[in-house]
N, C-alpha and C positions, 0 to 999 in steps of 0.2 A: 597393468591390471585393468579389469573391467570395473566401471563405476557409473553410477547414475548422478547426473548433475541437475540442479534446479535452474531452469531457464524459462524465459517468457511466462512469468507468473500470471495466472488468470483463473477465473472460476471454472469448475468442472462442467457445470451446466449440462449434466446428463451424459457426459462423454463416456465412452466405453474404456478409454485409457486416459491417464493424466496427460494433458497436452503440455505441461510445463516441465517435463523430464526428458533428458537426452541420455542414452547409453553410450559411453565413450571409453576410449583407452587412455589411461594415465600411467605415469611412472609409479612404481611401488615407492611409497614414502620412506624416508630414512629417519629413524628415531633420533631426536636430539638429546641433549643432556637431561638425565632424569626421566626420559621417556621410554615407552615400550612400543614395539611394532606388533600388532595383533593380526593374525590371519583369521578373517571373519568366517564363522560357521553359520550363524543365524543373526538376523536383525529384525526386531519388531517394527511394525509399521504403525506409528503413533499419529493421533489426530494433529499433533503439533507439526509433523512432517507435512500433513495436508495443508495446514495453514501457511507453511513456508511455500509450498508449490503453488497454492492459489493466490498468494500475495497478501494474505491477511497479516502475516508477519514479514516485514521487509527484510530480505537477507542482509546479513552484516558483511558478507563477502560474495562478490559475483560468482555464479556457477558453483556454489557450494554443494558438496555431496551431503544429502540429508541422512538421517538415521542416528538415533541415540539410545537404542536398546540393543546393544551390541554384545554378542557372545562369541568368543573365539579363543584361540590359543596363542600364547606369546611366541612370536617367530624370531624376534631379535631384541637386543637390549641396547639402549643408548648409554653413553658415558655416565657413570655414577648410578645407573639404575640397578638396584640390588634387591628390591622388594619381592620380585618374582623371578622365576627361572624360565628359561626357554622350554616350552611345552606346557606350562601351567595354563589351566583354563581360567579365563577372567571375564568380567563384564564391564562394559563402559556405559555410562549413563549420561543424562542431559547436562548436569553440572560438569564443566570441563576444567575450570580453574577459577580461583579467586585471588584477591590481592594478599590476603592473610594478615593485613596490618590495620585495616580500618576498624572503626568501633563496632561494626556489625560482626566482622570476622572474629574480633577479640572476645566478643561475648557469646560466641557459638551460633550466631545467626548469619552464617556465610551465604545463605541463599539471598540475603538482602544486600550483598556487597555490590557497590556501584561499578566495581571493576571486574565483575564476574564475566566469564565467557562460557559458551554452550556448544556442545557437540552437535554437529549438523546444522548449525546456524552461524556461529562465528568461525568455525573451522570444520574441515571435512569429517563426516561421520561414517556410519556403517553400511550405507548402500554401496558397498565396494568390497573388493576381495581382501583388502588390507586397510587398516586404520591405525593411527598413531594416537597415543594418549600419555599424559603425565602419570607416572606410576602411582602417585598418592591419591589419584582420583579413580583408580580402577578397583573393582571388587573381586574378592574370591567368592565363588558361587557354591551353594549347597549341592552336593553330589547327586542328591535324589532327583533333581530336576534335569530333564533332557535339555539340550540346547534350545529347542523351540519353546519349551516351557519356561526356561530361565529368562529368555529375552524380554517378555512383557513385564516381568517382575522389576526390571531395571528403571522403568519410568512409570508405567501404568500402576504397578504395584506400590512403588514408593510414594508417588503423588497421592494415591488413594489412601495410603496409610497416614500421611501427614494431614490430609483433609479430615479423616476420621478423628484424629487426635484434636484438631482445632475445633471440631464440632462439640466437644465437651459433652458427649452423650452419657447420661447417667446410667448406672448399672441396671440392666434389664429394661433400658429405655426403648422408645419407639423411634426408629430411624427411617426417614424417607430418602430414596435415591432417585434423582432425576437423570435420565439417560442410563443405559446399561450396556456399556461396551467394555473395553479392556480394563480400565481402572475400576469401574463400578463393580464388575463381577468378582474382582479380588477383594475390594474393600468390604463388600457385602459378606464375604466368608469370614473375614476377621471380626466384623460386628456380630455375626451370628454365633461365632465361637465364644464371644464375650457375653452372650446371653441376650442380645438385642432382638427385638421384633422388627423385621425389615419389610417395608412397603416400597415397591418399585413403580416408578412412572416413566414410561418410555413409549415412543411411537412405533417401535419395531415389534411385531408379533413374535418373531424368532427370539428376540431378546427377552420378551415376557415369558416365553416358555423356559428359557435358560434360568431366569430368575426364580421361577417356581421350582424348577428342578434342583436348584441349589439351596432351597429352603425358605425363600421369601414367603411371608404370610399372605401377601397379595401382589398382584402385578396388573397395572392398568395403563391407559394411554397417558401421554405426557401431562395433559391439563385436566385429567380427571382427578377429583379430590381423593386422597387416601381414605380408608374406612375409619380412621380414628385420628385425633390430633397428634402431631409429631413433637417429640422432644428435641429432635435435631434433623437436619436434612443436608444432603450432599448434592450439589448440582454439577454434573459432569457434562452438561450440554454446552454447545457454543452459542446458544440462543438466549439473549437477554430477557425475552418474554417469559422464560421459565422462572425468573427470580421473583416477580410478584406472586406467582402461583405457589412457589415454595414458602414464601413468607406467610401467605394466607393459611397454608396448611399447618403452620407451627402452632403449638400450644403456647401459653404464656411462659416466658423465660426461655423459649427455644432459640436455637442457633441455626442459621443457614450458611453453609460454606460453599463458595463458588470455587471450583477446583481447576478450571481450565486457564490456559495462558492467554486465550483470546475469547472475547465475548462480544456479541453484537450489543447495540445500545439497549439499556434497560428502560422500559417504559416508565413514565412518571409514577412515583410511589405516593400513596396517601398515608399520612402518618397514623391516623386512627385505625385503618384497615391493615396496614402492612407492618408497622413497627411498634405501635403502642402495646404495652404489656411486657416491656423489657425484652423484646425480641432483638437478636443480634444478627447482623449481616457481616460475614467475614470473607476473606479471600486467601488463596494459597499462591505464594510466589516461589516457584522452584522448590527445591528440597536441599537439605544438608547431607553431607556424607554420613553423619550420625543417623539420620533418618533411614538411609539406605542400609547401613549395617544392622540396625534394629529390625527393620522389616524383613530382610533376608533370613535372619535367624528365626523370626516369628513365622514366616511362611513355611520354613522347613519344619518347625515344631508342630504347626497346625496341619501340615500336609495339605496346603491349599490346592485346590483343583484348578489348573490353568487351562482354560478352554481356548484353543487356537484354531485358526484357519491358515494352513500353510500355502505359500506361493513360491514357485521357483524364482530365483534371483532375476531372471530375464523378464518377469512379469510384475516388477515393482510398480509400473505405471497402472496396471490393471488393479493391483491391490489397493492403491490409493483411490482409484475410481470406485471400487466396491465399498471402501470405507465411507466415501462421501455419500453413497447411495444407501447406506445401512444394509449392505448385503453381506456383512462379515459377522460370523458368530464368535463372540469373545474377542480375541486379539488376532490381528493379521500378523504373520511372521514370514519374512523372506528366508529361504533356505538356499545356501550357496550350493552351486553345482547343478542346479536345475536349469534345463534348457527348453523345456516344453511350456506350452501355454497353460495358464491356470484353468483347472476344470470348472 
């Protein structure tokens, strides 16, 4: 099977294609006990994949196949795998496995499990024609979403949903969103459906247009102040400098949630300016399977609009380069079977 492997991690530095990826031929994996083999139809291109390829996240296995927003059909079952049938459409997400026995797992916080493993980081992911996963970590997908639409829901959507929950936004509250890519444009729709007023701060003019089109009350550059104090804010950028800006924009009692897995260093904070007034700074560490099940049902009920930019499978390196340069509208998605260059 064809697959992309992460090699030679390093910064994109304006490259037209990701220099840290190789397209190779690998054997089709064999599902083990309790596992399913999935024939990949589409795979989202997440900023976490970019962090892996650029070396911000050191790979846990050399030459790992990235990709953790995987949509496909079950092609084979390992021994004792009975949750799905061959032919079922499934989704594979970032959380690949947990120990199931630690105090975090026992209390429903499996995303904090020290023994957790992740798709496309600890083990091969969806930048390939086939992928293997444990059956209990795969999702059934709402039928109304096409493969390319369902893929971003599996990480961008679930992470954004968890971040929004941790923001403790009051009913009808004022929400700020820093960065407006795959996660942000989905979280914004959930917040708007719940009656929030949404203000977006992002450096991309294309993303600002999308934000306004989805119903944001305002959209400005990353470090421009929102037009009113915020009750909560979500930071989807990988840049630590946006954290002080978000804290300053909060009203008293507000909460800023940093939603990314990687963040550059945060500049020094001044207590009186950034934290006084009972402001909270929180983070998101992965997601639980319960988060995923809840969000997928909610996304179907709200009929969220998933904005995607499709790339043929052979153009995975270009998709990552475009993501690094903010040239992607919404979420980038690899579509299997494509042989041509990305337009």
